[in-house]
C-alpha positions as a printed NumPy array, in Angstrom:
array([[  0.035,  -0.001,  -0.016],
       [  1.15 ,   3.582,  -0.749],
       [  2.385,   5.802,   2.031],
       [ -0.68 ,   7.889,   2.74 ],
       [  1.261,  10.687,   4.446],
       [  3.536,  11.044,   1.451],
       [  0.622,  10.885,  -1.001],
       [ -1.852,  13.151,   0.739],
       [ -0.179,  14.998,   3.498],
       [ -0.562,  18.78 ,   3.114],
       [ -2.707,  18.474,  -0.107],
       [ -5.999,  20.206,  -0.476],
       [ -8.569,  17.645,  -1.152],
       [-12.291,  17.969,  -1.975],
       [-14.578,  14.997,  -1.257],
       [-18.163,  15.378,  -2.527],
       [-20.54 ,  13.16 ,  -0.669],
       [-18.026,  13.035,   2.157],
       [-20.712,  12.718,   4.92 ],
       [-22.002,   9.385,   3.523],
       [-20.888,   5.934,   4.551],
       [-18.053,   5.428,   2.052],
       [-17.25 ,   9.128,   1.773],
       [-16.865,   9.732,   5.52 ],
       [-14.501,   6.696,   5.857],
       [-12.477,   8.027,   2.926],
       [-12.35 ,  11.43 ,   4.544],
       [-11.156,   9.886,   7.854],
       [ -8.239,   8.233,   6.103],
       [ -7.269,  11.41 ,   4.261],
       [ -7.375,  13.531,   7.424],
       [ -5.287,  10.977,   9.348],
       [ -2.759,  11.194,   6.517],
       [ -2.497,  14.919,   6.878],
       [ -4.695,  15.999,   4.051],
       [ -6.453,  19.352,   4.166],
       [ -9.913,  18.023,   3.403],
       [-13.197,  19.836,   2.497],
       [-16.473,  17.872,   2.498],
       [-19.312,  18.932,   0.204],
       [-22.6  ,  17.174,   1.046],
       [-26.292,  17.977,   0.969],
       [-26.987,  15.581,   3.814],
       [-29.645,  13.761,   1.801],
       [-28.316,  10.463,   3.389],
       [-25.127,  11.809,   4.934],
       [-24.603,  12.801,   8.53 ],
       [-22.527,  15.538,   9.951],
       [-21.453,  13.394,  12.939],
       [-19.87 ,  11.072,  10.464],
       [-17.34 ,  13.691,   9.264],
       [-14.122,  13.449,  11.313],
       [-12.633,  16.351,  13.198],
       [-10.113,  18.219,  11.027],
       [-12.251,  18.251,   7.86 ],
       [-14.053,  21.389,   6.7  ],
       [-17.741,  20.841,   5.941],
       [-19.746,  22.76 ,   3.384],
       [-23.436,  21.942,   3.177],
       [-24.567,  22.107,  -0.416],
       [-25.301,  20.135,  -3.506],
       [-23.159,  19.316,  -6.525],
       [-26.075,  20.592,  -8.53 ],
       [-25.117,  24.135,  -7.365],
       [-22.672,  24.999, -10.219],
       [-21.265,  28.194,  -8.725],
       [-20.588,  26.453,  -5.385],
       [-18.878,  23.581,  -7.078],
       [-16.725,  25.841,  -9.245],
       [-15.581,  27.774,  -6.203],
       [-14.755,  24.72 ,  -4.108],
       [-12.957,  22.839,  -6.87 ],
       [-10.843,  25.898,  -7.586],
       [ -9.425,  25.77 ,  -4.112],
       [ -8.425,  22.04 ,  -4.265],
       [ -5.973,  19.986,  -6.243],
       [ -7.5  ,  16.606,  -5.876],
       [-11.207,  15.735,  -6.091],
       [-13.004,  12.555,  -4.971],
       [-16.468,  12.646,  -6.472],
       [-18.818,  10.375,  -4.473],
       [-21.971,  12.514,  -4.195],
       [-24.891,  10.739,  -5.736],
       [-28.504,   9.624,  -5.149],
       [-28.475,   5.92 ,  -4.431],
       [-30.414,   3.255,  -6.241],
       [-33.511,   3.266,  -4.14 ],
       [-33.862,   7.071,  -4.229],
       [-32.96 ,   7.203,  -7.864],
       [-35.646,   4.666,  -8.782],
       [-38.209,   6.668,  -6.78 ],
       [-37.268,   9.927,  -8.369],
       [-35.388,   9.619, -11.679],
       [-35.461,  13.324, -12.324],
       [-33.587,  14.046,  -9.127],
       [-31.284,  11.206,  -9.998],
       [-30.58 ,  12.838, -13.386],
       [-29.88 ,  16.248, -11.827],
       [-27.654,  14.96 ,  -9.118],
       [-25.789,  12.019, -10.615],
       [-25.405,  13.228, -14.166],
       [-25.728,  17.053, -13.902],
       [-23.72 ,  17.159, -10.63 ],
       [-20.962,  15.075, -12.177],
       [-20.846,  17.366, -15.212],
       [-20.495,  20.39 , -12.841],
       [-17.557,  18.731, -11.094],
       [-15.813,  17.816, -14.322],
       [-16.327,  21.321, -15.858],
       [-14.916,  22.967, -12.685],
       [-11.938,  20.498, -12.588],
       [-11.14 ,  21.239, -16.279],
       [-11.263,  24.993, -15.609],
       [ -9.073,  24.729, -12.517],
       [ -6.713,  22.092, -13.951],
       [ -6.845,  19.825, -10.904],
       [ -4.315,  17.1  , -10.437],
       [ -6.887,  14.244, -10.607],
       [-10.637,  13.47 , -10.285],
       [-11.587,  10.079,  -8.869],
       [-15.116,   9.105,  -9.804],
       [-16.937,   6.418,  -7.821],
       [-19.258,   4.316,  -9.904],
       [-21.11 ,   1.081,  -9.273],
       [-21.125,  -2.581, -10.522],
       [-24.812,  -1.938, -11.13 ],
       [-23.839,  -0.677, -14.632],
       [-23.38 ,  -4.233, -15.713],
       [-26.956,  -5.333, -15.242],
       [-27.414,  -9.108, -15.5  ],
       [-24.16 , -10.375, -16.986],
       [-23.84 , -13.118, -19.578],
       [-20.96 , -14.678, -17.695],
       [-19.213, -14.241, -14.374],
       [-16.926, -13.033, -13.006],
       [-17.652,  -9.668, -14.753],
       [-14.73 ,  -7.918, -16.513],
       [-14.54 ,  -4.11 , -16.946],
       [-14.935,  -4.482, -20.706],
       [-17.918,  -6.802, -20.602],
       [-21.295,  -5.572, -21.903],
       [-23.053,  -2.839, -19.952],
       [-26.764,  -3.166, -19.575],
       [-27.983,  -0.68 , -16.946],
       [-31.377,  -1.716, -15.555],
       [-32.198,   1.125, -13.176],
       [-32.102,   4.955, -13.394],
       [-29.28 ,   4.779, -10.923],
       [-27.212,   2.481, -13.095],
       [-27.863,   4.722, -16.144],
       [-26.678,   7.857, -14.325],
       [-23.623,   6.216, -12.852],
       [-22.592,   4.921, -16.22 ],
       [-23.212,   8.424, -17.745],
       [-20.87 ,   9.869, -15.165],
       [-18.154,   7.378, -16.126],
       [-18.607,   8.219, -19.819],
       [-18.386,  11.96 , -19.109],
       [-15.253,  11.459, -17.041],
       [-13.492,   9.489, -19.69 ],
       [-14.697,  11.827, -22.451],
       [-13.138,  14.757, -20.442],
       [ -9.913,  12.73 , -20.182],
       [ -9.816,  12.095, -23.949],
       [-11.106,  15.461, -25.074],
       [ -9.43 ,  17.851, -22.659],
       [ -6.716,  15.852, -21.003],
       [ -8.403,  16.016, -17.577],
       [ -6.814,  13.41 , -15.263],
       [ -9.77 ,  11.15 , -14.394],
       [ -9.982,   7.621, -13.054],
       [-13.002,   5.613, -11.911],
       [-13.822,   2.72 ,  -9.579],
       [-16.833,   0.421,  -9.789],
       [-17.78 ,  -0.524,  -6.23 ],
       [-19.635,  -3.747,  -5.498],
       [-21.881,  -3.901,  -2.435],
       [-19.692,  -2.085,   0.121],
       [-20.421,  -2.838,   3.753],
       [-18.769,  -2.491,   7.144],
       [-18.39 ,  -0.381,  10.253],
       [-20.066,   3.071,   9.89 ],
       [-23.022,   1.897,   7.842],
       [-25.868,   3.183,   9.905],
       [-29.029,   0.964,   9.995],
       [-31.425,   3.902,  10.627],
       [-30.531,   5.268,   7.193],
       [-33.465,   3.984,   5.049],
       [-31.103,   3.532,   2.165],
       [-28.432,   1.549,   3.952],
       [-27.131,  -1.8  ,   2.632],
       [-28.403,  -5.303,   3.432],
       [-25.628,  -6.15 ,   5.91 ],
       [-26.597,  -3.318,   8.199],
       [-30.34 ,  -4.14 ,   7.97 ],
       [-29.615,  -7.834,   8.702],
       [-27.474,  -6.881,  11.702],
       [-30.2  ,  -4.87 ,  13.228],
       [-32.75 ,  -7.62 ,  12.707],
       [-30.388, -10.143,  14.349],
       [-30.088,  -8.037,  17.552],
       [-33.793,  -7.331,  17.601],
       [-34.497, -11.033,  17.433],
       [-36.864, -10.809,  14.473],
       [-36.724, -12.579,  11.143],
       [-34.549, -11.094,   8.401],
       [-36.61 ,  -9.881,   5.435],
       [-35.217, -11.223,   2.13 ],
       [-36.575,  -9.941,  -1.149],
       [-37.123, -13.014,  -3.303],
       [-35.75 , -16.49 ,  -2.658],
       [-32.358, -15.385,  -1.328],
       [-30.439, -17.177,  -4.092],
       [-29.423, -13.917,  -5.666],
       [-25.692, -13.287,  -5.304],
       [-23.521, -10.368,  -4.712],
       [-19.802,  -9.539,  -4.247],
       [-19.693,  -8.026,  -0.729],
       [-16.764,  -5.652,  -0.346],
       [-15.371,  -4.496,   3.018],
       [-15.272,  -0.717,   3.495],
       [-11.632,  -0.644,   4.361],
       [-10.69 ,  -2.473,   1.099],
       [-12.894,  -0.142,  -0.918],
       [-11.2  ,   2.86 ,   0.583],
       [ -7.725,   1.454,   0.009],
       [ -8.472,   0.921,  -3.679],
       [ -9.935,   4.413,  -3.998],
       [ -6.846,   6.034,  -2.51 ],
       [ -4.593,   4.009,  -4.752],
       [ -6.512,   4.973,  -7.925],
       [ -6.151,   8.598,  -6.829],
       [ -2.284,   8.371,  -6.836],
       [ -1.103,   5.672,  -9.183],
       [  0.023,   7.047, -12.583],
       [ -1.383,   4.035, -14.438],
       [ -4.881,   4.737, -13.175],
       [ -5.505,   7.839, -15.349],
       [ -8.195,   7.255, -17.972],
       [ -9.069,   3.807, -16.507],
       [-12.03 ,   2.151, -14.843],
       [-11.485,  -0.471, -12.247],
       [-13.726,  -3.042, -10.62 ],
       [-13.475,  -2.963,  -6.772],
       [-14.752,  -6.112,  -5.145],
       [-13.45 ,  -9.486,  -3.888],
       [-14.043, -11.855,  -6.754],
       [-16.094, -14.087,  -4.411],
       [-19.785, -14.675,  -5.108],
       [-22.072, -14.921,  -2.041],
       [-25.799, -15.494,  -1.986],
       [-28.045, -13.606,   0.341],
       [-28.896, -16.872,   1.997],
       [-25.246, -17.482,   2.595],
       [-24.819, -14.025,   4.028],
       [-27.443, -14.771,   6.59 ],
       [-25.503, -17.912,   7.611],
       [-22.35 , -15.885,   8.04 ],
       [-24.015, -13.27 ,  10.193],
       [-25.674, -16.009,  12.337],
       [-22.368, -17.749,  12.792],
       [-20.419, -14.547,  13.657],
       [-23.038, -13.206,  16.051],
       [-23.802, -16.523,  17.546],
       [-27.502, -15.938,  17.049],
       [-29.833, -18.399,  15.331],
       [-31.443, -16.353,  12.533],
       [-34.622, -16.936,  10.684],
       [-35.52 , -15.452,   7.374],
       [-38.873, -14.418,   5.892],
       [-39.039, -14.183,   2.111],
       [-40.967, -11.192,   0.776],
       [-41.804,  -9.805,  -2.659],
       [-38.944,  -8.481,  -4.824],
       [-38.652,  -4.676,  -5.189],
       [-38.287,  -2.735,  -8.408],
       [-34.491,  -2.472,  -7.743],
       [-34.065,  -6.251,  -7.199],
       [-33.448,  -7.054, -10.822],
       [-29.897,  -8.427, -10.722],
       [-29.726, -12.135, -10.145],
       [-25.971, -12.808, -10.025],
       [-22.982, -10.47 ,  -9.392],
       [-19.313, -11.097,  -8.735],
       [-16.642,  -8.864, -10.361],
       [-13.278,  -9.821, -11.757],
       [-10.541,  -7.747,  -9.983],
       [ -7.57 ,  -8.888, -12.012],
       [ -7.221,  -5.563, -13.825],
       [ -6.732,  -3.561, -10.567],
       [ -4.575,  -6.384,  -9.159],
       [ -2.351,  -6.446, -12.22 ],
       [ -2.083,  -2.743, -13.003],
       [ -2.13 ,  -1.182,  -9.509],
       [ -1.14 ,  -4.147,  -7.308],
       [ -4.273,  -3.918,  -5.201],
       [ -6.051,  -6.892,  -3.727],
       [ -8.756,  -7.112,  -0.988],
       [ -7.48 ,  -8.016,   2.5  ],
       [-10.628,  -8.738,   4.399],
       [-12.772, -11.933,   3.936],
       [-16.53 , -11.69 ,   4.315],
       [-16.429, -13.483,   7.693],
       [-13.76 , -11.298,   9.051],
       [-15.531,  -8.201,   7.732],
       [-18.795,  -9.252,   9.298],
       [-16.806,  -9.799,  12.553],
       [-15.462,  -6.272,  12.427],
       [-18.948,  -4.914,  11.627],
       [-20.413,  -6.774,  14.601],
       [-17.663,  -5.399,  16.894],
       [-18.461,  -1.838,  15.67 ],
       [-22.164,  -2.476,  15.994],
       [-21.759,  -3.44 ,  19.633],
       [-19.292,  -0.692,  20.555],
       [-21.347,   1.99 ,  18.98 ],
       [-24.435,   1.091,  21.093],
       [-26.507,   0.085,  18.049],
       [-26.691,  -3.526,  19.195],
       [-27.994,  -2.383,  22.582],
       [-30.57 ,  -0.072,  20.999],
       [-31.843,  -2.881,  18.839],
       [-32.102,  -5.236,  21.751],
       [-33.876,  -2.694,  23.888],
       [-36.297,  -1.853,  21.   ],
       [-37.143,  -5.491,  20.707],
       [-37.686,  -5.845,  24.439],
       [-40.074,  -2.882,  24.468],
       [-42.389,  -4.527,  21.945],
       [-45.254,  -6.352,  23.619],
       [-45.334, -10.034,  22.966],
       [-48.461, -11.694,  21.687],
       [-50.351, -13.791,  24.261]])
């Protein structure tokens, strides 16, 4: 791994969406490395208490072009994470378009004008849709099946077009189902791991959309942040898109088994109807490109990552809150 202090110490760094789950963890690492970090976030899903001390916070949206231009002009490195997530995007595609596509264009235009050192764009494995074969390579067919996937792919294309057309140093990562400490269960848009963890401590059945045979490539937050930092500094990353995952396919049913084993709690699942966003049957990404070009590989297995998430869940008081909430519910009979 790169020396973070050497790579980011003293640098002025802008992180859009830096109050969210992945963004705040990225900001924490940058601040610890000595970076002079500014967070731009509209707090749609982000939380101010997730932003570490030492980072400057600006409440606002990437859709605000003058604000984005002013902030980008004062920073040499930009991590662009701000976006509406898949559930919110499906519910409101117009807002998705304005934020995920329009906001990204605002960031890129400002970065071109200010000649920043690099823009790192965070995309999603959702751009692949239902792949014809697995694991999924970066150059496989792209079939976005949700407004979110469409807008994230548009952001990628805009970034690479600015790289080719204007020489703007841009690199992109495609995250696959990031989970881990810091993912708050009270956020209605949080990932499945956090929701399952809460249900486990509340002693209620875990709600699974569909039969639970659908698979994902669950990526630990620390590994995702490591990859993002590397893409921001490695000279071979410019103009490239990288999968960030584990290369391990895990079904939702198997995820339940892992959480049960790690927590020591026997868990039951209830299968409910699929949602509009539950249209991907199998997902596991090929990470050979980032392994070969940048020498990155994930360090945390799913079982170990769930263990660290459980530890955080208990230390943060969330486990106790869930247990207390369950105890307060009157039992039938």
